One Martini backbone bead per residue (centre of mass of N, CA, C, O) as a GRO file, in nm:
protein
  462
    1MET     BB    1  -2.484  -0.833  -1.096
    2ILE     BB    2  -2.245  -0.632  -1.127
    3ASP     BB    3  -2.335  -0.539  -1.414
    4LYS     BB    4  -2.592  -0.398  -1.322
    5ILE     BB    5  -2.459  -0.191  -1.138
    6LYS     BB    6  -2.261  -0.065  -1.342
    7SER     BB    7  -2.484   0.021  -1.557
    8ASN     BB    8  -2.634   0.193  -1.298
    9TRP     BB    9  -2.438   0.395  -1.150
   10GLU     BB   10  -2.533   0.682  -1.231
   11ASN     BB   11  -2.817   0.642  -1.112
   12ILE     BB   12  -2.735   0.579  -0.821
   13ILE     BB   13  -2.575   0.846  -0.756
   14THR     BB   14  -2.803   1.034  -0.825
   15PHE     BB   15  -2.996   0.938  -0.612
   16LEU     BB   16  -2.812   0.997  -0.375
   17ARG     BB   17  -2.779   1.300  -0.421
   18ASP     BB   18  -3.088   1.365  -0.391
   19ASP     BB   19  -3.151   1.221  -0.119
   20CYS     BB   20  -2.897   1.389   0.034
   21GLU     BB   21  -2.849   1.673  -0.072
   22LEU     BB   22  -2.592   1.720  -0.237
   23SER     BB   23  -2.335   1.889  -0.305
   24PRO     BB   24  -2.113   1.930  -0.552
   25VAL     BB   25  -1.865   1.897  -0.376
   26SER     BB   26  -1.946   1.627  -0.232
   27PHE     BB   27  -1.996   1.460  -0.484
   28ASN     BB   28  -1.709   1.492  -0.626
   29THR     BB   29  -1.537   1.400  -0.374
   30TRP     BB   30  -1.702   1.117  -0.273
   31ILE     BB   31  -1.867   0.972  -0.521
   32LYS     BB   32  -1.722   0.971  -0.801
   33PRO     BB   33  -1.459   0.788  -0.712
   34MET     BB   34  -1.630   0.547  -0.710
   35ILE     BB   35  -1.584   0.179  -0.760
   36PRO     BB   36  -1.737  -0.089  -0.873
   37THR     BB   37  -1.608  -0.430  -0.844
   38SER     BB   38  -1.771  -0.639  -0.651
   39ILE     BB   39  -1.954  -0.945  -0.553
   40GLU     BB   40  -2.066  -1.107  -0.253
   41LYS     BB   41  -2.138  -1.436  -0.101
   42ASP     BB   42  -2.265  -1.582   0.163
   43SER     BB   43  -2.389  -1.855   0.343
   44ARG     BB   44  -2.683  -1.688   0.368
   45GLY     BB   45  -2.713  -1.501   0.094
   46ASN     BB   46  -2.551  -1.248   0.127
   47PHE     BB   47  -2.470  -0.934  -0.005
   48THR     BB   48  -2.151  -0.775  -0.113
   49LEU     BB   49  -2.032  -0.467  -0.204
   50ILE     BB   50  -1.739  -0.369  -0.375
   51ILE     BB   51  -1.559  -0.056  -0.320
   52THR     BB   52  -1.344   0.153  -0.468
   53VAL     BB   53  -1.095   0.371  -0.318
   54PRO     BB   54  -0.825   0.592  -0.296
   55SER     BB   55  -0.824   0.596   0.036
   56MET     BB   56  -0.825   0.570   0.374
   57PRO     BB   57  -0.962   0.840   0.451
   58PHE     BB   58  -1.188   0.803   0.249
   59LYS     BB   59  -1.300   0.540   0.361
   60THR     BB   60  -1.367   0.632   0.646
   61TYR     BB   61  -1.575   0.844   0.565
   62VAL     BB   62  -1.777   0.693   0.365
   63THR     BB   63  -1.861   0.471   0.556
   64LYS     BB   64  -1.998   0.662   0.765
   65LYS     BB   65  -2.173   0.845   0.550
   66TYR     BB   66  -2.277   0.634   0.278
   67SER     BB   67  -2.337   0.323   0.290
   68LEU     BB   68  -2.645   0.318   0.339
   69TYR     BB   69  -2.742   0.501   0.114
   70LEU     BB   70  -2.622   0.323  -0.114
   71ALA     BB   71  -2.788   0.069  -0.063
   72VAL     BB   72  -3.061   0.206  -0.123
   73ALA     BB   73  -2.998   0.298  -0.412
   74ILE     BB   74  -2.946   0.015  -0.529
   75GLU     BB   75  -3.231  -0.100  -0.467
   76GLU     BB   76  -3.398   0.113  -0.621
   77ILE     BB   77  -3.262   0.062  -0.911
   78THR     BB   78  -3.198  -0.282  -0.906
   79PHE     BB   79  -3.319  -0.474  -0.668
   80ILE     BB   80  -3.053  -0.497  -0.493
   81LYS     BB   81  -2.959  -0.654  -0.196
   82CYS     BB   82  -2.698  -0.485  -0.007
   83ASN     BB   83  -2.397  -0.447   0.106
   84VAL     BB   84  -2.131  -0.204   0.192
   85VAL     BB   85  -1.780  -0.206   0.087
   86PHE     BB   86  -1.479  -0.049   0.137
   87LYS     BB   87  -1.169  -0.043  -0.066
   88GLU     BB   88  -0.814  -0.039   0.050
   89LYS     BB   89  -0.564  -0.230   0.033
   90ASN     BB   90  -0.727  -0.495   0.128
   91GLU     BB   91  -0.920  -0.344   0.316
   92GLN     BB   92  -1.191  -0.419   0.559
   93GLU     BB   93  -1.479  -0.216   0.669
   94SER     BB   94  -1.744  -0.129   0.893
   95GLN     BB   95  -1.952   0.162   0.955
   96LYS     BB   96  -2.108   0.408   1.098
   97ILE     BB   97  -2.328   0.669   1.070
   98PRO     BB   98  -2.319   0.993   1.119
   99LYS     BB   99  -2.433   1.266   1.218
  100LYS     BB  100  -2.546   1.557   1.108
  101LEU     BB  101  -2.419   1.892   1.183
  102ILE     BB  102  -2.538   2.004   0.910
  103ASP     BB  103  -2.702   2.154   0.668
  104ASN     BB  104  -2.742   2.067   0.327
  105LYS     BB  105  -2.855   2.332   0.275
  106ARG     BB  106  -2.837   2.625   0.100
  107HIS     BB  107  -2.750   2.958   0.196
  108PRO     BB  108  -2.756   3.278   0.206
  109VAL     BB  109  -2.491   3.520   0.259
  110ASN     BB  110  -2.423   3.774   0.435
  111ASN     BB  111  -2.195   4.028   0.388
  112LEU     BB  112  -2.158   4.096   0.691
  113LYS     BB  113  -2.071   3.810   0.769
  114LEU     BB  114  -1.814   3.807   0.599
  115LEU     BB  115  -1.685   4.057   0.725
  116SER     BB  116  -1.678   3.960   1.029
  117ALA     BB  117  -1.505   3.692   0.934
  118ASN     BB  118  -1.286   3.772   0.709
  119LEU     BB  119  -1.393   3.707   0.414
  120ASN     BB  120  -1.337   3.590   0.088
  121PRO     BB  121  -1.565   3.561  -0.167
  122ALA     BB  122  -1.360   3.394  -0.370
  123TYR     BB  123  -1.306   3.168  -0.136
  124THR     BB  124  -1.400   2.868  -0.262
  125PHE     BB  125  -1.466   2.552  -0.367
  126ASP     BB  126  -1.550   2.640  -0.662
  127THR     BB  127  -1.248   2.792  -0.700
  128PHE     BB  128  -1.100   2.528  -0.633
  129VAL     BB  129  -0.826   2.364  -0.762
  130VAL     BB  130  -0.793   2.022  -0.828
  131GLY     BB  131  -0.508   1.812  -0.749
  132LYS     BB  132  -0.238   1.619  -0.664
  133SER     BB  133  -0.126   1.851  -0.461
  134ASN     BB  134  -0.447   1.884  -0.303
  135ASP     BB  135  -0.663   1.649  -0.266
  136LEU     BB  136  -0.641   1.580   0.038
  137ALA     BB  137  -0.688   1.860   0.153
  138HIS     BB  138  -0.966   1.897   0.021
  139ALA     BB  139  -1.114   1.647   0.139
  140THR     BB  140  -1.071   1.730   0.433
  141ALA     BB  141  -1.207   2.006   0.420
  142VAL     BB  142  -1.488   1.896   0.356
  143ALA     BB  143  -1.518   1.727   0.608
  144VAL     BB  144  -1.503   1.960   0.803
  145ALA     BB  145  -1.739   2.127   0.690
  146GLU     BB  146  -1.956   1.893   0.749
  147SER     BB  147  -1.798   1.838   1.056
  148PRO     BB  148  -1.765   2.051   1.279
  149GLY     BB  149  -1.585   1.949   1.572
  150SER     BB  150  -1.518   1.665   1.539
  151GLN     BB  151  -1.452   1.368   1.781
  152ASN     BB  152  -1.473   1.114   1.639
  153PRO     BB  153  -1.383   0.816   1.576
  154GLY     BB  154  -1.216   0.842   1.261
  155GLU     BB  155  -1.309   1.180   1.277
  156HIS     BB  156  -1.037   1.360   1.347
  157TYR     BB  157  -1.044   1.724   1.271
  158ASN     BB  158  -0.944   1.831   1.570
  159PRO     BB  159  -0.743   1.992   1.439
  160PHE     BB  160  -0.690   2.171   1.136
  161PHE     BB  161  -0.382   2.125   0.945
  162ILE     BB  162  -0.216   2.344   0.718
  163TYR     BB  163   0.063   2.280   0.491
  164GLY     BB  164   0.304   2.504   0.320
  165GLY     BB  165   0.378   2.703   0.093
  166VAL     BB  166   0.376   2.981  -0.075
  167GLY     BB  167   0.091   3.012  -0.274
  168LEU     BB  168  -0.099   2.713  -0.254
  169GLY     BB  169  -0.399   2.747  -0.089
  170LYS     BB  170  -0.458   2.771   0.218
  171THR     BB  171  -0.646   3.017   0.244
  172HIS     BB  172  -0.858   2.925   0.055
  173LEU     BB  173  -0.937   2.665   0.213
  174MET     BB  174  -1.024   2.807   0.471
  175HIS     BB  175  -1.248   2.984   0.348
  176SER     BB  176  -1.415   2.748   0.226
  177ILE     BB  177  -1.507   2.630   0.492
  178ALA     BB  178  -1.651   2.883   0.600
  179HIS     BB  179  -1.851   2.912   0.370
  180TYR     BB  180  -1.989   2.638   0.391
  181ILE     BB  181  -2.093   2.670   0.684
  182LEU     BB  182  -2.265   2.929   0.630
  183GLU     BB  183  -2.446   2.807   0.402
  184HIS     BB  184  -2.551   2.573   0.627
  185ASN     BB  185  -2.498   2.797   0.882
  186PRO     BB  186  -2.576   3.122   0.938
  187ASP     BB  187  -2.531   3.118   1.268
  188ALA     BB  188  -2.248   3.090   1.259
  189ASN     BB  189  -1.942   3.152   1.443
  190ILE     BB  190  -1.690   3.314   1.248
  191LEU     BB  191  -1.313   3.334   1.250
  192TYR     BB  192  -1.073   3.510   1.062
  193VAL     BB  193  -0.704   3.513   1.104
  194SER     BB  194  -0.415   3.634   1.142
  195SER     BB  195  -0.145   3.614   1.346
  196GLU     BB  196  -0.096   3.915   1.347
  197LYS     BB  197  -0.379   4.001   1.444
  198PHE     BB  198  -0.384   3.834   1.700
  199LEU     BB  199  -0.142   3.985   1.824
  200ASN     BB  200  -0.228   4.286   1.799
  201GLU     BB  201  -0.489   4.261   1.967
  202TYR     BB  202  -0.341   4.178   2.223
  203ILE     BB  203  -0.171   4.428   2.265
  204ASP     BB  204  -0.412   4.625   2.277
  205ALA     BB  205  -0.548   4.489   2.523
  206LEU     BB  206  -0.317   4.545   2.717
  207LYS     BB  207  -0.305   4.855   2.692
  208ASN     BB  208  -0.645   4.870   2.749
  209SER     BB  209  -0.749   4.665   2.955
  210ASN     BB  210  -0.901   4.423   2.733
  211LEU     BB  211  -0.896   4.102   2.768
  212ALA     BB  212  -1.186   4.004   2.799
  213GLU     BB  213  -1.285   4.082   2.512
  214TYR     BB  214  -1.072   3.922   2.352
  215ARG     BB  215  -1.154   3.643   2.468
  216ALA     BB  216  -1.451   3.648   2.380
  217LYS     BB  217  -1.399   3.662   2.075
  218TYR     BB  218  -1.220   3.376   2.062
  219ARG     BB  219  -1.410   3.182   2.272
  220ASN     BB  220  -1.712   3.239   2.106
  221VAL     BB  221  -1.676   3.031   1.876
  222ASP     BB  222  -1.720   2.781   1.625
  223VAL     BB  223  -1.488   2.907   1.430
  224LEU     BB  224  -1.124   2.899   1.412
  225LEU     BB  225  -0.897   3.095   1.203
  226ILE     BB  226  -0.538   3.058   1.161
  227ASP     BB  227  -0.281   3.220   0.991
  228ASP     BB  228   0.039   3.169   1.012
  229ILE     BB  229   0.137   3.047   1.306
  230GLN     BB  230   0.459   3.070   1.299
  231PHE     BB  231   0.469   3.391   1.384
  232ILE     BB  232   0.450   3.325   1.712
  233GLY     BB  233   0.731   3.255   1.740
  234GLY     BB  234   0.889   3.355   2.041
  235LYS     BB  235   0.600   3.444   2.178
  236ASP     BB  236   0.496   3.388   2.486
  237ALA     BB  237   0.227   3.537   2.543
  238ILE     BB  238   0.063   3.443   2.288
  239GLN     BB  239   0.096   3.140   2.345
  240GLU     BB  240  -0.059   3.139   2.607
  241GLU     BB  241  -0.326   3.243   2.487
  242LEU     BB  242  -0.363   3.019   2.277
  243PHE     BB  243  -0.369   2.781   2.467
  244HIS     BB  244  -0.642   2.870   2.609
  245THR     BB  245  -0.810   2.896   2.357
  246PHE     BB  246  -0.790   2.614   2.259
  247ASN     BB  247  -0.904   2.468   2.505
  248ALA     BB  248  -1.183   2.606   2.507
  249LEU     BB  249  -1.269   2.508   2.222
  250TYR     BB  250  -1.217   2.202   2.242
  251GLU     BB  251  -1.410   2.145   2.486
  252GLN     BB  252  -1.662   2.261   2.301
  253LYS     BB  253  -1.628   2.151   2.003
  254LYS     BB  254  -1.466   2.353   1.837
  255GLN     BB  255  -1.336   2.467   1.547
  256ILE     BB  256  -0.991   2.425   1.437
  257ILE     BB  257  -0.788   2.631   1.209
  258LEU     BB  258  -0.461   2.584   1.060
  259SER     BB  259  -0.158   2.747   0.943
  260SER     BB  260   0.155   2.661   0.761
  261ASP     BB  261   0.490   2.582   0.651
  262LYS     BB  262   0.473   2.352   0.869
  263PRO     BB  263   0.456   2.109   1.063
  264PRO     BB  264   0.405   2.099   1.391
  265MET     BB  265   0.683   1.947   1.485
  266GLU     BB  266   0.863   2.187   1.315
  267LEU     BB  267   0.784   2.423   1.529
  268LYS     BB  268   1.035   2.515   1.727
  269ASN     BB  269   0.924   2.814   1.829
  270LEU     BB  270   0.720   2.642   1.969
  271GLU     BB  271   0.561   2.509   2.199
  272GLU     BB  272   0.507   2.187   2.284
  273ARG     BB  273   0.198   2.214   2.371
  274LEU     BB  274   0.113   2.321   2.097
  275ARG     BB  275   0.221   2.113   1.897
  276SER     BB  276   0.065   1.872   2.016
  277ARG     BB  277  -0.220   1.995   1.968
  278PHE     BB  278  -0.195   2.031   1.655
  279ALA     BB  279  -0.168   1.695   1.638
  280TRP     BB  280  -0.447   1.577   1.720
  281GLY     BB  281  -0.553   1.573   1.451
  282VAL     BB  282  -0.511   1.692   1.123
  283ALA     BB  283  -0.237   1.686   0.883
  284VAL     BB  284  -0.188   1.871   0.574
  285GLU     BB  285  -0.042   1.889   0.250
  286ILE     BB  286   0.068   2.141   0.020
  287PHE     BB  287   0.174   2.149  -0.301
  288SER     BB  288   0.310   2.198  -0.578
  289PRO     BB  289   0.191   2.232  -0.885
  290ASP     BB  290   0.135   2.074  -1.149
  291PHE     BB  291   0.085   2.113  -1.473
  292GLU     BB  292  -0.222   2.044  -1.485
  293THR     BB  293  -0.296   2.237  -1.248
  294ARG     BB  294  -0.189   2.494  -1.372
  295MET     BB  295  -0.378   2.496  -1.613
  296ALA     BB  296  -0.644   2.494  -1.450
  297ILE     BB  297  -0.599   2.759  -1.298
  298LEU     BB  298  -0.579   2.941  -1.550
  299ARG     BB  299  -0.855   2.867  -1.668
  300SER     BB  300  -1.025   2.951  -1.428
  301LYS     BB  301  -0.944   3.249  -1.430
  302GLU     BB  302  -1.020   3.314  -1.719
  303GLU     BB  303  -1.320   3.255  -1.679
  304ARG     BB  304  -1.377   3.456  -1.445
  305ASP     BB  305  -1.262   3.706  -1.631
  306GLY     BB  306  -1.371   3.678  -1.931
  307LYS     BB  307  -1.159   3.521  -2.106
  308ASN     BB  308  -0.944   3.440  -2.419
  309ILE     BB  309  -0.677   3.252  -2.415
  310ASP     BB  310  -0.428   3.128  -2.559
  311ASN     BB  311  -0.289   2.815  -2.526
  312GLU     BB  312   0.011   2.895  -2.560
  313VAL     BB  313   0.017   3.087  -2.316
  314ILE     BB  314  -0.075   2.896  -2.096
  315GLN     BB  315   0.162   2.697  -2.135
  316PHE     BB  316   0.392   2.893  -2.091
  317ILE     BB  317   0.326   2.956  -1.794
  318ALA     BB  318   0.297   2.659  -1.680
  319THR     BB  319   0.600   2.579  -1.755
  320ASN     BB  320   0.757   2.845  -1.602
  321ILE     BB  321   0.549   2.847  -1.351
  322LYS     BB  322   0.595   2.650  -1.035
  323SER     BB  323   0.576   2.754  -0.737
  324ASN     BB  324   0.288   2.928  -0.754
  325ILE     BB  325  -0.029   3.065  -0.773
  326ARG     BB  326   0.021   3.366  -0.755
  327MET     BB  327   0.211   3.379  -1.001
  328LEU     BB  328   0.015   3.278  -1.209
  329GLU     BB  329  -0.204   3.498  -1.169
  330GLY     BB  330  -0.004   3.739  -1.198
  331ALA     BB  331   0.060   3.691  -1.495
  332LEU     BB  332  -0.224   3.748  -1.605
  333ASN     BB  333  -0.256   4.033  -1.487
  334LYS     BB  334  -0.019   4.154  -1.643
  335LEU     BB  335  -0.143   4.102  -1.927
  336TYR     BB  336  -0.397   4.266  -1.890
  337ALA     BB  337  -0.264   4.537  -1.834
  338MET     BB  338  -0.099   4.562  -2.100
  339SER     BB  339  -0.337   4.544  -2.290
  340ARG     BB  340  -0.479   4.802  -2.191
  341LEU     BB  341  -0.241   5.005  -2.238
  342ASN     BB  342  -0.252   4.886  -2.563
  343LYS     BB  343  -0.547   4.887  -2.661
  344ASN     BB  344  -0.622   4.583  -2.646
  345GLN     BB  345  -0.410   4.390  -2.688
  346GLU     BB  346  -0.318   4.100  -2.792
  347ILE     BB  347  -0.276   3.788  -2.627
  348ASP     BB  348   0.026   3.657  -2.693
  349ILE     BB  349   0.335   3.509  -2.700
  350ASP     BB  350   0.501   3.769  -2.735
  351LEU     BB  351   0.382   3.927  -2.503
  352ALA     BB  352   0.447   3.720  -2.282
  353LYS     BB  353   0.758   3.718  -2.315
  354SER     BB  354   0.792   4.022  -2.260
  355VAL     BB  355   0.634   4.067  -1.987
  356LEU     BB  356   0.748   3.782  -1.833
  357LYS     BB  357   1.073   3.787  -1.818
  358ASP     BB  358   1.093   3.853  -1.490
  359MET     BB  359   0.941   3.564  -1.407
  360ILE     BB  360   1.092   3.399  -1.637
  361THR     BB  361   1.282   3.098  -1.774
  362PRO     BB  362   1.205   2.924  -2.049
  363ASP     BB  363   1.516   2.793  -2.120
  364ALA     BB  364   1.555   2.755  -1.780
  365PRO     BB  365   1.519   2.520  -1.597
  366THR     BB  366   1.542   2.400  -1.299
  367LYS     BB  367   1.844   2.308  -1.158
  368ILE     BB  368   1.970   2.039  -0.979
  369THR     BB  369   2.176   2.132  -0.721
  370SER     BB  370   2.361   2.174  -0.451
  371GLU     BB  371   2.292   2.469  -0.417
  372TYR     BB  372   1.984   2.442  -0.433
  373ILE     BB  373   1.948   2.241  -0.201
  374ALA     BB  374   2.069   2.420   0.019
  375THR     BB  375   1.861   2.650  -0.006
  376VAL     BB  376   1.607   2.482   0.066
  377VAL     BB  377   1.699   2.372   0.337
  378ALA     BB  378   1.762   2.638   0.478
  379ASP     BB  379   1.475   2.748   0.451
  380HIS     BB  380   1.329   2.527   0.611
  381PHE     BB  381   1.526   2.585   0.880
  382ASN     BB  382   1.593   2.892   0.906
  383ILE     BB  383   1.867   2.927   0.749
  384THR     BB  384   2.187   2.940   0.617
  385VAL     BB  385   2.428   2.848   0.398
  386ALA     BB  386   2.665   2.943   0.573
  387GLU     BB  387   2.589   2.748   0.808
  388LEU     BB  388   2.634   2.485   0.650
  389LYS     BB  389   2.949   2.560   0.591
  390ALA     BB  390   3.017   2.562   0.862
  391LYS     BB  391   3.158   2.415   1.175
  392GLY     BB  392   2.908   2.379   1.316
  393ARG     BB  393   2.689   2.144   1.547
  394LYS     BB  394   2.429   2.271   1.579
  395GLU     BB  395   2.103   2.295   1.628
  396PRO     BB  396   1.973   2.239   1.304
  397VAL     BB  397   2.235   2.237   1.127
  398ALA     BB  398   2.333   1.943   1.134
  399THR     BB  399   2.081   1.816   1.006
  400ALA     BB  400   2.073   1.988   0.752
  401ARG     BB  401   2.349   1.892   0.646
  402HIS     BB  402   2.287   1.594   0.621
  403ILE     BB  403   2.045   1.634   0.421
  404THR     BB  404   2.205   1.770   0.201
  405VAL     BB  405   2.390   1.538   0.137
  406TYR     BB  406   2.177   1.324   0.080
  407LEU     BB  407   2.033   1.482  -0.157
  408CYS     BB  408   2.280   1.519  -0.337
  409ARG     BB  409   2.318   1.209  -0.382
  410LYS     BB  410   2.018   1.156  -0.496
  411MET     BB  411   1.982   1.439  -0.705
  412THR     BB  412   2.280   1.407  -0.798
  413ASN     BB  413   2.619   1.361  -0.952
  414ASP     BB  414   2.777   1.428  -0.718
  415THR     BB  415   3.040   1.389  -0.541
  416GLN     BB  416   3.165   1.374  -0.233
  417THR     BB  417   3.394   1.573  -0.283
  418LYS     BB  418   3.223   1.805  -0.406
  419ILE     BB  419   3.036   1.841  -0.166
  420GLY     BB  420   3.254   1.906   0.040
  421GLN     BB  421   3.359   2.161  -0.096
  422PHE     BB  422   3.088   2.317  -0.081
  423LEU     BB  423   3.077   2.237   0.247
  424GLY     BB  424   3.358   2.367   0.355
  425ASP     BB  425   3.581   2.156   0.294
  426ARG     BB  426   3.501   1.865   0.335
  427ASP     BB  427   3.564   1.552   0.386
  428HIS     BB  428   3.492   1.245   0.277
  429SER     BB  429   3.413   1.111   0.552
  430THR     BB  430   3.201   1.320   0.639
  431ILE     BB  431   3.003   1.272   0.407
  432VAL     BB  432   2.958   0.973   0.452
  433ASN     BB  433   2.844   1.004   0.738
  434SER     BB  434   2.598   1.178   0.672
  435GLU     BB  435   2.464   0.975   0.484
  436ASP     BB  436   2.440   0.744   0.692
  437VAL     BB  437   2.273   0.883   0.911
  438ILE     BB  438   2.012   0.914   0.732
  439THR     BB  439   1.978   0.626   0.624
  440LYS     BB  440   1.925   0.508   0.915
  441ARG     BB  441   1.700   0.707   1.033
  442ILE     BB  442   1.458   0.674   0.821
  443THR     BB  443   1.367   0.382   0.915
  444SER     BB  444   1.264   0.507   1.226
  445ASP     BB  445   1.211   0.822   1.144
  446SER     BB  446   0.921   0.977   1.058
  447GLU     BB  447   0.984   1.279   1.084
  448LEU     BB  448   1.232   1.282   0.900
  449ASN     BB  449   1.099   1.161   0.653
  450GLN     BB  450   0.895   1.391   0.614
  451THR     BB  451   1.100   1.619   0.581
  452ILE     BB  452   1.238   1.509   0.326
  453GLU     BB  453   0.985   1.491   0.148
  454THR     BB  454   0.921   1.791   0.158
  455ILE     BB  455   1.189   1.894   0.035
  456LYS     BB  456   1.173   1.741  -0.231
  457LYS     BB  457   0.913   1.890  -0.328
  458LYS     BB  458   1.047   2.168  -0.332
  459ILE     BB  459   1.271   2.099  -0.537
  460SER     BB  460   1.051   1.885  -0.696
  461PRO     BB  461   0.717   1.943  -0.790
  462GLN     BB  462   0.659   1.737  -1.039
   0.00000   0.00000   0.00000
């Protein structure tokens, strides 16, 4: 029986796609990764098909969204009547399917609508390259786009908080959600702004005694997206305004989407009441892309630009530019420009090495040293390496210093004595104590553990 389902699986999911009118994004994100594994029969003779899925968030979503439709598709194609249970790490549960909150059919979006929402036409799910570094963020973004504002148990994506380093695709993903919602509900009132614009418009409203209009603009939308929310840190008045705007939208079950360089609870310059609210929904991290994803990003851009770049050049860029997507795409743009200036000179490996020499060091991949680790840790905590080396014990410097010691011991071959010398000539016992402090705390402090994992990925994104 399971063999019959497996042999007809492509026909089954194609039937499901057509019956539910799934978009290519939804189909590739949620349906294609499913793997029919086994079929079980209970004492009453009822059959249950077990389907393996990649993760627990994935399982929660597809159980609620597609289990019934999938059972119908299986019966239609194979004449096998069965229940469907999704399985991840030996856990099993079945849930009801929620009502669809938006139309599945795509509609053309008026350019004026995109302009009023401040959306980049190029930033859609179709142009977002998915890899190991961003697959969870992408899958969650699709779920948000399909059910904006949902506050159902087990499907709590409001607010949706995306965090990660500069140039990793946070803004692209935010715009993609907005595009998807508009394509399926052209009447949706969507507004994307940077935190800087949100702040500047507030200042202008104060100067012009126009706060009522400002509040109406931001509190009467269906979806509000604010990018780089960390930049309002330390600014009390705008935090107060955001607090009330957040509450107004959340109570109306309107979708809130935010981005930052750090997870909510690490934004120490923001008020506690804001940080706690940002953590009400789901927060996902985007990491630096691995080699395969970097290659795919470059190939995707090359295709969109109508170019045909030699594979050796693409590999050269992907191998040597690892930090973020903007630099990858910037490298291609630089090659295009130089080619045009030289009467459409062929873009080969020699041109790439010459033109991109100021962007990459091809023969010297980043070496993980104590100095490099200290630089990354200091940047994460928004302090200086000099502060790490100084004698002070104030927070967050003390914790940052402990983490630096811990990671130096884990990621380099430096001795405790050498690390102590680097960190302001600290003695051996001090370094041992710092390492012990972190080793003990990470077993019970999930927030600290998350911080360390984030920093480790910044140090070595491969």
